N, C-alpha and C positions, 0 to 999 in steps of 0.2 A: 249370150246373155253379155255384159258389160263391164269391161274391165274395171277395177277397183283403183281409184286412187288411193297413192299409197300415204297422204295423211292421215289417212282412218280405217282401221283397221276392221273388217266386215262382220269380225264376232268379235267383241275387247268383255270380258271377263271377271270380275273382280269378289273376292271371298274374305268372308272376316269373318271371326266368332264374335256371339253375341254374349252378356253378361251370364248367359245357362249355360255357358258348354256345346252353342249351337251356331253351327255354320250355316249361315246366309249370304246373299251376295249380297254383298253393297253396292257394284256394281255391275250395270247389265245394260252392252247396247248391241242390238242385231239388226243388218239391214243386208238387203240384194246380198249374197243369196241363203243369207239365212236368217231361221225363224227359231223362237226361244217360248220351251215352254215353263212352268214353273219347274222349280228345284222341287226334289222331295226328298226325305229322312226314311231310311227301311231297314236299318244296321245298326244293331246293338255296339259295335265295336268296327271302327273309331268311334268312340260315343258324338252324335253330331252331324257324321258327315253327312254333306249333303249329296244329291243328282242331282244332273242336270241331262240333257238329251237335245243336243242342238239337233234342228230340224232344217236341207236342205229344200227352199220350194224351186229348185231352176231345175234338173235330173242333170244333166249333164253337164264336165267339162268341155269347153271348146277350144281350139284352138288359138292362144292369146289370150286366155283368161290367166287373172291372176286373182286367187284369195287369198287372206291376210287373216289371223285370229290370234289373240294377246289373250290368255290368260294369267292372273295374279291373283295368289295368294300370302293374308295377310301373318304374321307368327301366330299359328297354333291353328288353326285351320286348317281343314281336311274337306278336298272333293272328286269324287267321279262327273266323271265325264263321257260320258259312250255316242256316239253318233248313230244315229235313224237305220242304219242300211250302209250297204255298199255303195261308193261314190263313182257314178262311171266318167270315163274319159274319151271323149273322141276324138279324132285325127285324121290328117288330109296330111298327103304328101307333098314332102318343102312346109309344111309351115310353122307358124311357130307356136311354142310351146308355150303349153298350160302351166301355168303355176301354184304350187300348192304352197304358203308359207305360218309358220305356227314361231311364237316366240313366249314362252312359257316362264315364270319369275315367280323362284317360292321363297317365302319366307322364315326366317327361323323355326324350327320346329314342326312344320307344314307338311300335309301331304296330299299326293294328286294321281288319282288315276286317272289315265288319259288310254283308252281302250278301245279303239279303232277298225269298224270293218275296212277289209279290204278292196283297195281304190279294183276296179275292173278296166283295161288297157283294153279297145277299139281299137281295126288294124291302125297305122302310120301313124296313132298317137303316143304326146310326147310330153310326161310331164315330170317338172323338178319341184321336187316334196324338200321342204326345208324344214327342220326346229335347233332354236337356237334358246336356250333350258341356263337358267340361271337358277344356282342355287344355296340358298346361306346354309349357316351353321349349324347341322342338326334336320333338314331338310331332306322329305326323300320321296321322288317321282316313279313312277310303274307306267309305262309307255310302251301299246301292241299296233301296233299298223301291219299290213301285207298288202298285196299287189294278187291280181290273177289276170286273166281276161278274156274275153268273149266268149264262152262256152259252146257254141257253135261250130267252133273254129278247130278244126284238130291241129290246128298246133301258134302258136303264139303267135298273133302278126304285126307288133306295134315294134314301132323306132327306138322308142330306150326312157326306162323309167329311172330317174338318177334322182337318190335319196343323201341328202349330208344331214349328220346328227354334231352342233357343238353344244359343248357342259361348260361354262362358264366359272370363275367364286365371283363373286360379289365386289372384286380389284377387277373383274373385265381379263384374269388371265383365263387361260386357257387350257382345259383339263381332261377334255377328251375330245376327240376331232374325225369323224367317221365321214366319209363317201366314195359313196359305192354308186357304178352305174349298170343297170340289166339291160341287154339286150336281147332280140329275140331267139336270134341265131344261135349265142350262147345256149340258151337253155333248150333251144331244140338237140345242140350238141351231147347235152346232159341228160336229158332224157334217151340217147342213144346207147350211153355207156351204164348208165341204168338198167335199161330197158325195161323202160316203165315212163308214160307218159308225165313231165312235174306237168301240175294242174296251177297251185298256187303258193308263194315266197312269205314267209311272215318270219314276225320277231320279238320278243320280249326284254323290254331294256328295265334294269331295276337302279337309278340312278339317287347315289345318296351326296350330301352335301357331306362340307370337309368335318369331322367329328362323331356322323354318322355311320358309321366303314360298320358293318356287321360283318361276316359270316353267316348264308342264307344258305341252303340246299332246295338247289329248283327244282321244283313236283317235274319228271318225268314223265311224259306223255306217253302212254304206252300201247299205240296201235300202227297195225301193217303199214299203215294206210301214208306214213310218213317217215321223217327220217330229221331228226334234230342232231344241234352238239351246241351245247354249251361253253362259256368262257367268260375268266373273272378281266376284267379292262383295266387300263394303267393309274396309275394315283390314288387306290383307295376306295373308286368313282363306281362301284357297283359290279352287275352283270349283266350278262346278256344268252339269252337263247333264240338260237335261229331255228328254223325246220322249213323243208321241202313238204310239200301235200303233194300225194299221188292220186291224189280223190280231194274236190272239192268240198267236200260233206264234210271234211274233215277236221276243215278248217276252223270253223265256228268253237267245235266242241275241244281243238286244241288249245286256243286260247283263254278261250273259259275255263280249263282246265290248270291252266297258268299263272291266270291271275288269283281266283279261287286260293288253288294252293299258295302262292305265296302272302296273301291276305292270311293264314292260319295258320303259317307259319310266323309271322308278325303278328298276330293279333291273337290266336288263339281259336277262332272261329270263325268258320265259312264265311264269305258273305254270299248275299241272297243272289237271286239271276236276275237283271233288270229286261223289263217285259221288250220288245220292241218290234211294232210295226214301220213302214214305210211309205 
């Protein structure tokens, strides 16, 4: 796969509300490795929410690859974006890292749900994943992602998964910045401590623009195959739930439970599950 030039994102989507209150794709641009299906509308609440499932046509990310995504919502728009399947990252010893960067901008009163399947890290892989997020007053973002590794290996053998999230206000002032590095050796040590093999890591963020903060009871997933914890973010920015998965099959149900519970807490009804195929 050829690395993308920095001048234009590989995926560039903008959503706006029409006169009937339905969210439409105002700008849609997708180039290699992305392709894009048409949006669809299946939820009763929030009214007019558009759903989109971008699809990757390339398969894996290779050392040195760089993909960028830009998502923006205009005032009052609501959108649900989810991936069509897990993204595989290949590696070569001492090779350059792959990178996946997201730029997200939400105008006043808008809502975006970005629910991503876990990244699958192969031996020697090194991925730098970044989210830069700007929320205006009253905006809300629900973001979920995760990481797992090749299921045929007895233990994780990737080099590094680096993850950055930065939340800004409209003036560019940082409200939350989080940076983490995950190495295979640390996960092996965690497995030894827990006496159970950790097979995946996941997280769900709920982020608010200023003036939108509200107390939300994050749904607690009850499953013996995982360990989860929640925390409140500084500056009234929202909440974070992180979970360790001891059985890979538990990742998707846990992610779904958290996302559906947050929607129900906010709008009073559980959302329909999006059917996806790779």
